[in-house]
C-alpha positions, 0 to 999 in steps of 0.5 A: 200516436203522441202529437209531439213525439215525431214533430221534429221528424215531420218538419223534415221536408223529406218526410213531412205527415205523408212520410211519417204515415208511410213509416207508421204502416211499414214493417222492417225485419232486422235479421241479427240483433247484434251490434248492427241490428241493435243500432238500426232497430233502435233508430227505426223504433224512435222514427216510428216505424209501424212493425219491427221483427227482430230475429236472433239465434243468440244470448247476451254476453258481457262482451256484447255491451260495448257495442250492442246498445239495446242491452245492459248488464242485467241482460248479460247476467241473465244470458237473455235471448237477444231478440227477446231482450231487444224487443223489450227494450224497444218497447220501452223506447216506443210503445207505439211500434209492434215488435215481434221477437223471434228467437231462432237461427235464420237458415235455408229451412225457415227463411222463406216462411219467415218472409211469408209470415211477417211480410216485411217491406224491407230486410236489414242485415245485422248478421255476423257471417258471410254465408247468411248474407248470401242466403238473405240475398237469395230470399230477397231476390226471390221475394222481391223484397229490398234489403240493406247489407251492412258489415263492420269489423275493426274500425271499417264499415260498409253498407249497400242497399239492394232493391229489386230491379238493381244490382244484387249482392251476387252481381257485386260479389259473385262468390262469398270469400272463404272464412279464412280470408276474412278478418273477424271481430274475434281476430281484429276487434271492432270499433263501437262508433264504426257500428253506429255509422253502419247501423245509422246508414242502414236505418237511413236507407230503410226510411228512404225505401219505405217512404218511397224515396229511394230507387235502385238507380240511387244505390251505391256501395259505401266503404268507410274507415271510422278511425280516419274518417275516410269515405268511398262511394261506389255507385251501382248503376252499372253493376247489374250482371245480366248473367247473375246467378241469383237476380238473372238466372233465378238460381238460389244456391244459398237458399236451397242448401241445407244448414250446417253447424259452425263456430260463431264469428267473434265468439268462443262458441259453436252452434250445433243443429241437432234437430227438434226430434233429437233434442226433444226426443218427441216431446211437444212444444212448451215446458214439456220440451225442456222437462225432457231436455233437463231429464236428459242432462240430469246425469252430469250437467250442473248449474241449470238456468231456464227461461221460455226460450232455452235451457242452459247448463255447464258440462266439463267447463263448457256452457250449453244453451239448448233451444227447442228448435233443435239448436245447441250453443256451446260456449267456451270453445270454438272447436266444432268437434269438441262441441259435438262430442259434449252434445253427443253425450246427452243427445246422441 
C-alpha cells in the first residue's frame, strides 16, 4: 500500500492505522452499478477497501452520464457492460483494490449463491426497483449481512442502514408500494447532486460498519431534498417489529419467489428472462454461446456488435442485447408484450 495514499484519511481519529487496516481487509458488494452504485463504489475504492464486488445487469447509455460517474462517452458509444466498465475505472483509481465485476441480474435464482461465493462484509443497494430491494433485504437478513439501502428520484433521496439484530426493511416498510404509486427517474427525472449525497452517505455508513464503529442502535432513516437542503432523520431504535415476516418469522417471501421479466425503471427498455437453454440452444459457455446466438439472429437482425458479455443487434427498430445467462435487454420500448414478440421471433 503506497505510504501517502491514505495519509489524510488515517489522520482522522475515527479511523487511524487500525481502521485503515480493517478497511483493507473488508469486502463490499455493490448491487447495481448505476448512479448510486457508481458514487459509492468510487468513494470506497478511493478509501482503500480491500475488495469490491460490482454487480450489474445493464449496459452504459449516453443518458447515464450526467449522474453515473464511473462511465464516460466511450463507454456509452461501446454500450459497455456497466459492471465491467466500472471495474476497469476503479482499477485505474486504485490498483490496490481487488475488483470483481459480475455481469448479471440479481434475482432469487442467484443471490444466495452470490453471497456464498463472495462473502461480503456489507451490501450496498444501487438498484433501481423496489422488488430487488426487498429481495436484498431477505437475503441479507437470512445471511446476517449488513446492508445499506439507498434511493434517489428527482431531488429527493433516502438512506437507511440495516444491520443484524436491528430493524430490517420490512419492519419499516412492510410491503413494497405498487409501481404506479412511485415516481421514477423516467417520470420525475433525477438531480445529479442528490445522487452524490446518497452515494456518499452509503459509503460513509459502509466505512463505519466495516471498521466496527456502527451498530444497529445507531441506525436511522435519513430523508433529504438536495434542492432545498432540508434533511430529516428518523431513528430506528423503536422500529424493530417482533412479528416482522423477514427478521422475526424468517419467512423470505421475495427470496423464494421466481424472477420475472419487467420494463426497466427510467429506461425505454425491457428485460426478458428467457433462460440459458432457450438462448443457447444447448451450447456450452464462452464463444460457442454467442456463435449459436448469432446463427439464430442471422435471418433478420442487423448491425451486430459482440463482446465477452453479450451480442447486440437491431431488429424492427429495437436494439437487443442478448446475454449468455438467458437475459435479453430490448431497448427502444417499455412494452413487455412487444419485447416478447420480437424476442420470440428468434428464440421461441
